C-alpha positions in Angstrom: -183.1 179.7 2.4 -184.2 183.0 3.4 -187.1 183.2 5.4 -189.9 186.1 6.7 -190.1 186.6 10.6 -193.0 188.9 11.5 -193.2 189.8 14.8 -196.2 191.6 16.3 -195.9 194.9 17.5 -198.2 198.0 18.2 -196.9 199.8 15.3 -197.6 196.2 13.0 -196.0 193.7 11.5 -192.2 194.1 10.4 -190.0 191.4 8.7 -186.1 190.5 8.3 -184.2 187.9 5.9 -181.8 185.3 7.8 -180.1 182.4 7.2 -181.2 179.3 8.6 -178.1 177.1 10.0 -178.6 173.9 8.0 -178.6 170.5 9.5 -175.8 169.3 11.6 -173.8 167.3 8.5 -171.5 164.6 9.0 -167.6 164.9 9.0 -166.2 163.0 5.6 -165.4 159.2 6.4 -161.8 157.9 5.6 -161.3 154.4 5.4 -158.0 153.1 7.5 -157.5 150.3 6.5 -155.1 148.9 3.5 -154.6 145.7 3.4 -156.3 142.2 4.4 -154.0 139.6 6.3 -153.4 135.9 4.1 -155.7 133.1 5.7 -155.5 129.6 4.8 -158.4 127.1 4.1 -159.3 125.2 7.6 -157.6 127.9 10.0 -159.6 130.4 11.7 -159.8 133.9 10.1 -160.5 137.4 11.5 -159.6 141.0 10.3 -161.7 144.1 11.4 -162.2 146.9 8.8 -161.3 150.2 10.2 -162.5 153.7 9.4 -162.6 157.5 10.8 -165.0 160.3 10.9 -168.8 160.5 10.1 -171.7 160.1 12.3 -171.2 157.0 14.4 -172.2 153.9 14.8 -170.5 153.3 11.2 -171.8 150.3 9.4 -170.3 147.9 6.7 -171.1 146.2 3.7 -169.9 144.4 0.6 -170.6 145.8 -2.7 -168.4 144.5 -5.5 -167.0 140.5 -4.9 -167.8 138.2 -2.4 -165.7 136.4 0.4 -164.9 133.0 0.0 -167.0 130.3 2.0 -166.9 130.1 5.2 -166.5 133.7 5.7 -169.1 136.6 6.9 -168.6 140.2 7.1 -170.5 142.0 10.2 -171.6 145.1 10.0 -169.2 146.2 12.7 -166.4 145.7 9.9 -165.1 142.3 11.3 -164.6 139.7 9.2 -164.3 136.0 10.9 -165.0 132.4 10.3 -162.7 129.4 9.0 -162.3 129.8 4.9 -163.2 126.5 3.4 -162.4 127.9 -0.1 -159.1 129.6 -1.5 -158.9 132.4 -3.1 -155.7 134.0 -5.0 -156.0 137.7 -4.5 -159.6 138.1 -5.2 -160.4 142.1 -5.2 -163.5 142.4 -2.7 -165.0 146.3 -2.6 -166.4 147.2 1.1 -168.3 150.1 1.7 -168.9 151.9 4.6 -171.9 154.4 5.7 -172.4 156.6 8.6 -175.4 157.0 10.6 -176.7 160.6 9.9 -180.1 161.6 8.2 -178.2 162.1 4.8 -175.7 158.9 5.1 -172.3 159.6 4.0 -170.2 156.6 2.5 -167.0 155.7 1.8 -165.5 152.2 -0.4 -162.3 151.0 -0.4 -161.5 147.4 -3.0 -159.1 145.1 -1.1 -157.6 142.1 -2.0 -157.8 138.6 0.0 -155.8 135.9 -0.1 -156.9 132.7 1.0 -154.2 129.6 0.5 -155.0 126.0 0.5 -155.1 123.8 3.5 -151.6 122.0 2.7 -148.9 124.5 1.8 -145.7 123.6 0.2 -142.6 125.2 -0.6 -139.9 124.3 -3.1 -136.8 126.2 -4.5 -134.8 125.8 -7.7 -131.7 125.4 -8.2 -132.0 122.5 -5.2 -128.5 123.5 -4.6 -126.2 126.2 -5.3 -122.3 127.5 -5.9 -121.7 131.3 -6.0 -118.7 133.2 -5.7 -118.2 136.0 -2.9 -120.4 138.7 -3.2 -121.7 137.3 -6.8 -125.4 137.4 -7.7 -127.6 134.4 -8.1 -131.1 133.7 -9.5 -133.6 131.6 -6.8 -137.2 130.6 -7.6 -139.3 129.2 -5.3 -142.8 127.4 -6.2 -145.4 127.2 -3.7 -149.4 127.0 -3.3 -149.0 129.6 -1.0 -151.2 132.4 -2.9 -149.0 135.1 0.0 -145.9 133.8 -1.7 -142.5 133.7 0.2 -140.5 135.7 2.1 -136.5 135.0 1.7 -133.3 134.9 4.4 -130.0 133.6 4.8 -128.6 132.0 7.6 -125.9 132.7 9.3 -125.0 135.8 7.4 -127.5 138.1 5.9 -127.6 138.2 2.3 -129.4 141.2 -0.4 -132.3 140.0 -2.0 -133.7 141.7 -4.7 -137.6 141.4 -3.5 -138.5 140.5 0.8 -140.7 138.4 -0.7 -142.3 136.8 -4.1 -145.2 134.8 -5.5 -144.7 131.1 -6.8 -142.2 131.1 -10.0 -141.2 134.5 -9.6 -137.2 135.0 -9.4 -135.6 136.7 -7.2 -132.0 138.1 -7.4 -129.7 137.1 -4.1 -126.1 138.7 -3.5 -124.3 136.5 -1.4 -122.5 137.0 1.6 -118.7 138.8 1.6 -117.6 135.8 3.2 -116.5 132.1 1.9 -118.6 129.6 3.4 -121.2 127.4 3.4 -124.6 128.9 4.0 -128.6 127.8 4.2 -130.7 130.0 1.9 -134.5 129.6 2.8 -137.6 130.6 1.3 -141.0 130.3 3.9 -144.6 130.8 3.3 -145.8 134.4 4.2 -149.5 132.3 5.2 -147.8 129.5 7.0 -144.6 130.5 8.3 -143.9 126.7 9.3 -144.1 125.9 5.8 -140.5 126.4 4.0 -137.5 125.1 1.9 -133.9 125.5 2.6 -131.1 124.9 0.0 -127.4 124.7 0.7 -125.3 127.4 -0.9 -121.4 126.8 -0.9 -119.9 130.6 -1.6 -116.1 130.6 -2.5 -113.5 133.4 -2.7 -112.3 131.3 -5.4 -111.1 133.8 -8.0 -110.5 130.8 -10.7 -108.8 127.8 -11.7 -106.7 129.4 -14.4 -103.9 126.9 -15.3 -103.3 123.3 -15.5 -104.8 121.5 -12.1 -105.1 125.0 -10.1 -101.8 126.5 -9.4 -98.2 126.1 -10.4 -97.3 123.0 -7.8 -100.1 121.1 -10.3 -101.2 119.6 -7.3 -104.9 120.1 -8.0 -105.8 121.0 -4.6 -108.9 123.9 -4.0 -108.9 124.3 -0.7 -111.6 126.8 -1.3 -114.5 124.6 -2.1 -117.5 124.7 -0.2 -120.3 123.1 -2.6 -118.8 119.8 -3.1 -118.5 117.2 0.1 -118.5 114.6 0.8 -122.2 114.5 1.7 -123.7 116.3 -1.2 -121.4 114.2 -3.9 -123.6 111.2 -4.0 -126.0 109.6 -6.3 -129.0 111.8 -5.4 -127.8 114.7 -5.2 -125.0 115.3 -7.4 -124.7 114.5 -11.5 -125.1 115.8 -14.4 -126.8 119.1 -14.9 -126.9 120.1 -18.7 -124.6 120.2 -21.4 -122.7 122.4 -24.0 -121.8 121.5 -27.5 -118.2 122.1 -29.3 -116.8 121.3 -32.5 -113.7 119.3 -31.5 -112.3 116.6 -28.9 -111.3 118.8 -25.8 -108.0 117.4 -24.8 -107.3 120.9 -23.1 -108.4 121.1 -19.2 -110.9 123.2 -19.1 -110.3 126.6 -17.5 -112.6 128.7 -15.1 -113.1 132.2 -14.1 -115.5 133.5 -10.9 -117.7 136.2 -11.3 -116.7 137.8 -14.8 -117.6 141.0 -16.3 -118.5 139.6 -19.7 -121.7 140.3 -22.2 -123.5 142.3 -20.3 -123.6 140.7 -17.4 -121.2 138.7 -14.4 -121.0 135.0 -14.9 -119.0 131.9 -13.8 -116.9 131.6 -17.1 -115.9 128.2 -18.5 -113.5 128.1 -21.5 -112.7 125.6 -23.4 -110.2 124.8 -26.5 -110.9 122.3 -29.0 -108.7 120.3 -31.7 -110.9 122.2 -34.3 -108.9 125.4 -33.4 -112.0 127.1 -31.6 -112.4 128.8 -28.4 -115.4 128.9 -26.3 -116.8 130.7 -23.1 -119.8 129.1 -21.8 -121.5 130.0 -18.7 -120.4 127.5 -15.7 -124.3 127.7 -14.3 -127.0 128.3 -16.9 -129.1 125.5 -17.8 -129.4 125.3 -20.7 -126.2 125.8 -21.6 -125.1 129.4 -22.2 -122.5 130.4 -25.0 -121.0 133.8 -24.5 -118.9 133.7 -27.4 -117.0 131.0 -29.5 -113.5 132.2 -32.0 -111.9 130.4 -34.4 -108.0 130.6 -34.3 -107.6 129.8 -37.2 -109.4 132.8 -39.1 -107.8 136.2 -40.4 -109.0 137.5 -37.2 -107.0 135.3 -35.5 -103.9 135.9 -37.7 -104.1 132.7 -39.8 -103.6 133.1 -43.9 -106.3 132.0 -46.2 -108.1 128.7 -45.9 -105.9 127.4 -43.1 -107.3 124.7 -41.6 -106.9 122.1 -38.5 -104.4 119.0 -38.8 -105.9 116.0 -40.2 -104.4 113.3 -37.8 -106.9 109.7 -38.0 -105.8 106.7 -38.7 -106.8 106.4 -42.3 -106.0 110.5 -43.2 -103.5 111.4 -41.0 -100.8 114.4 -41.7 -98.5 114.4 -38.7 -97.8 110.9 -37.0 -98.1 107.3 -38.1 -101.8 107.0 -38.7 -102.2 105.5 -35.5 -104.8 107.8 -34.5 -103.7 108.8 -30.6 -104.5 112.3 -31.3 -108.0 111.2 -33.8 -109.1 112.8 -35.7 -107.4 116.2 -35.9 -104.7 118.2 -34.5 -105.8 122.2 -33.2 -105.3 123.0 -29.5 -103.9 120.3 -27.5 -102.2 121.9 -24.5 -103.9 123.3 -21.5 -104.1 127.1 -22.0 -103.4 129.4 -19.0 -104.9 132.7 -18.2 -103.3 135.8 -17.0 -106.5 137.1 -14.7 -105.0 140.2 -13.7 -104.7 141.8 -17.5 -107.5 139.6 -18.7 -105.4 137.5 -21.1 -105.8 133.5 -22.1 -102.6 132.4 -23.6 -103.1 129.3 -25.9 -101.5 127.5 -28.7 -102.9 126.4 -32.3 -101.7 124.4 -34.9 -103.0 124.4 -38.2 -101.8 123.7 -41.9 -102.4 125.2 -45.5 -105.5 123.5 -47.4 -103.0 121.1 -49.2 -100.9 119.9 -46.1 -97.9 121.2 -47.4 -97.3 124.1 -45.1 -97.7 123.5 -40.9 -98.2 127.0 -38.6 -98.3 127.0 -34.5 -99.2 130.1 -33.0 -99.3 131.4 -29.5 -102.3 133.5 -28.9 -103.3 136.2 -26.6 -106.7 136.2 -26.0 -109.1 138.8 -24.4 -111.2 136.3 -22.1 -114.3 138.8 -22.1 -114.6 138.9 -26.2 -112.5 135.5 -27.6 -110.2 138.5 -29.7 -106.2 138.5 -30.1 -105.2 141.3 -27.7 -102.9 144.0 -29.6 -99.3 142.3 -30.9 -101.1 138.8 -30.9 -100.5 136.3 -32.2 -97.1 135.2 -33.2 -96.2 132.7 -35.4 -93.6 129.9 -33.2 -90.1 129.7 -34.8 -86.7 128.8 -32.8 -83.6 127.6 -33.7 -80.9 125.7 -30.8 -77.4 125.0 -30.9 -76.7 121.1 -31.6 -76.1 118.4 -34.2 -79.0 116.4 -33.7 -80.0 117.5 -37.3 -76.5 117.1 -38.4 -75.7 120.9 -38.5 -74.6 123.0 -35.7 -78.4 124.3 -35.3 -81.4 122.6 -35.0 -84.7 124.4 -35.6 -88.2 124.0 -34.5 -90.4 122.3 -37.0 -94.1 123.1 -36.4 -94.8 119.9 -38.7 -93.0 117.6 -36.4 -93.5 119.3 -32.7 -96.5 118.2 -30.8 -97.5 121.0 -28.0 -99.2 118.5 -25.6 -98.2 119.8 -22.7 -100.3 122.6 -20.7 -99.2 126.2 -20.6 -97.2 127.3 -17.7 -97.4 131.1 -17.0 -94.8 131.7 -14.3 -93.8 135.8 -13.3 -95.4 137.2 -16.2 -93.4 134.4 -18.8 -95.6 132.1 -20.7 -93.7 128.8 -21.2 -94.5 126.0 -23.5 -93.2 122.5 -24.2 -93.6 120.1 -27.0 -93.2 116.7 -27.8 -93.5 114.3 -30.8 -96.5 113.1 -32.8 -96.6 109.1 -32.3 -92.3 109.2 -31.8 -91.9 109.9 -36.0 -88.6 111.3 -36.4 -87.1 114.0 -36.4 -88.3 115.8 -33.0 -86.8 117.1 -29.9 -88.3 118.1 -26.6 -88.2 122.3 -26.9 -89.3 124.8 -24.2 -89.8 128.0 -25.3 -91.1 131.2 -23.0 -92.7 134.4 -24.2 -93.6 137.5 -22.3 -96.2 140.2 -23.3 -95.9 143.8 -22.8 -95.6 146.8 -24.8 -98.3 145.3 -27.0 -96.6 142.2 -28.5 -95.8 138.7 -27.9 -91.8 138.5 -27.8 -89.5 135.3 -27.2 -87.9 135.7 -24.1 -86.1 132.3 -24.0 -85.9 128.5 -25.7 -84.7 125.4 -24.7 -84.3 122.1 -26.5 -83.5 119.2 -24.1 -81.5 116.9 -26.3 -80.3 118.9 -29.2 -77.4 116.8 -29.9 -79.6 113.7 -29.7 -82.9 114.5 -30.8 -85.9 112.9 -28.9 -86.4 113.5 -25.3 -90.0 114.9 -25.4 -91.9 116.6 -22.6 -94.6 115.1 -22.6 -96.1 115.5 -18.9 -99.1 113.5 -19.7 -100.8 116.4 -20.9 -99.6 118.1 -17.7 -98.1 121.4 -17.5 -94.7 122.4 -16.2 -94.3 122.6 -12.6 -92.4 126.0 -10.9 -91.6 127.2 -7.3 -91.4 129.9 -5.4 -88.3 131.0 -7.0 -89.4 130.8 -10.8 -87.6 127.4 -11.1 -89.4 125.2 -13.8 -89.4 121.3 -13.4 -90.6 118.9 -16.5 -90.0 115.7 -17.3 -88.8 114.1 -20.6 -88.9 110.7 -22.3 -88.0 108.8 -24.7 -84.5 110.4 -24.8 -81.0 108.9 -25.6 -78.9 109.0 -22.1 -75.7 110.3 -21.9 -73.7 110.3 -19.0 -70.4 111.3 -20.2 -71.6 114.7 -21.7 -69.5 117.4 -21.0 -71.9 120.4 -20.3 -75.3 121.5 -22.1 -78.5 120.0 -22.2 -77.1 116.9 -24.9 -79.1 114.1 -23.2 -82.3 113.0 -21.4 -83.8 110.6 -19.2 
C-alpha cells in the first residue's frame, strides 16, 4: 500500500509515494504422485506421497476417507505399517501444506487397494480350443482387488486389456501358429498367485465332409486340445446341449472362425430328419443358435404344405413299417461343404400333405445365412438304360430311393448315392453328380449300378463315397444280384 515517507531537511519535510514489497510468497505446490501401490493384508506396506513447490518443509494429512487398520500416515507423506483390513479401491483425499506464513495447500484423491491375506485366482473356461488368430473370451475370478494380468506362453498373444478385475472378461487373440499354449492370469498384488489353462490352437479350417476327408479315414492331424491326458473323467465331458426338431442321422459338420451373425464363430451345422438345418456356435454355453431354416418351405423350393416323410412303425409312407428310420425321413445323408464358395450341399426328402407325391431336392445353401444360393434347389430326376423295370430305361423314383450315404464333393462335383427303404421293391443303387456354376445346379453325371437286375443299394453305413487324387470314386454296394456273365456295363452288383 502507499506510505508517506517524511525526510527532515533544512528545508522542511518532503514526502513521496512508494509501493512496499509484499511478504515473500510461496511457489504453488504440485502433487507428483498419481497412484498408490497395492497392498495385502498381513504384508508390510510402504508408500511415499510426493509433491514439489511451496516453502519447505511440506506436511501431509488426510482430509477425506481413512487408511485401513494397521496403516498410518506420517506428516512427511510416508504411509507405512502392516494392514489388518482390506480395501477395494477405497478413495482417500490427502492434503499437503507448506510452511509459509500464509500456508499454501494442495489436495489429491487416490485409491488404495489392499487385498485379502489369502489370494486365489481361477480362469473360465477351464480349457479352450480355438483356430489360429481367432478371438476367445476369458474371465478371471479372484479376490485380488487389484485384478490380474494376462500372459500366454510360449508365444505372445494379444489381449484386449493388459489386466482386468475379477469377473471382467477380456478378449484374447490366439497366436498365428497352431500348437498347445498356456494362458495365465496372475494376481496384480501377489504375483505368486496365478491360474493357467491349456489352449489348443488349430489350423484346421473345418470338417467339411463325412469323416474329415475324401479318404474317409476320420483322421484329424491338426488336433491340439484333445489328448490322452485331457480326455478323462475329470476334465472331459458334456459342456452344453442344443435342441433340434428331429432325429440327427447326418454327421454334424464344423467350420472354424466363420464370419456370421455380425461376429466370428466356430460353427456347427446340423441337419435333421425333419428337413431342417441349424447353425450353432460350437463353443457358446448355453447354446447359441446362429440360424435355423426349413428345407421344405417356399423359400427353399418346396410346394405348399410339404412335410417330411412318415416312416414310423404304425404310420409309414416308405418301407414296410419296420421303423429303421423313425419317425420320419427328411435329411439322412451327411451334407458336404464347399468352403471356398461358402456353400453347403444337402439333399432333402418330402411329400405333399396327403402322401401321394414325393420330392427329393439338392440344395446349395449359403453357410452364413441358411438361404438358397441363386439357381438352387434342383428337383432330382434321372433315368438310365436298363431292363430292371420291364422296359428299356429305369427311372429314378423319389418315393423308393433312400438317400443314406454322405455326399461327396470331388473336383467341384457333388456326388449323391441312394439305396432302399427296408428293401422295399422296386429300388436301385444310384449315383448322380451335380455341378454348381453360372448360378444354377446342373446334373453332370448319373449311374445306376444294377439297371438290369435292380437292388445293389449304396448303403455305406451312412458313410460317403471315397475318392483318390485322380478323382476316381469308390463305393460299395449291397443286396445285388451277381452276374459273372454280364458282357459289359453296370449290369450286376456284388
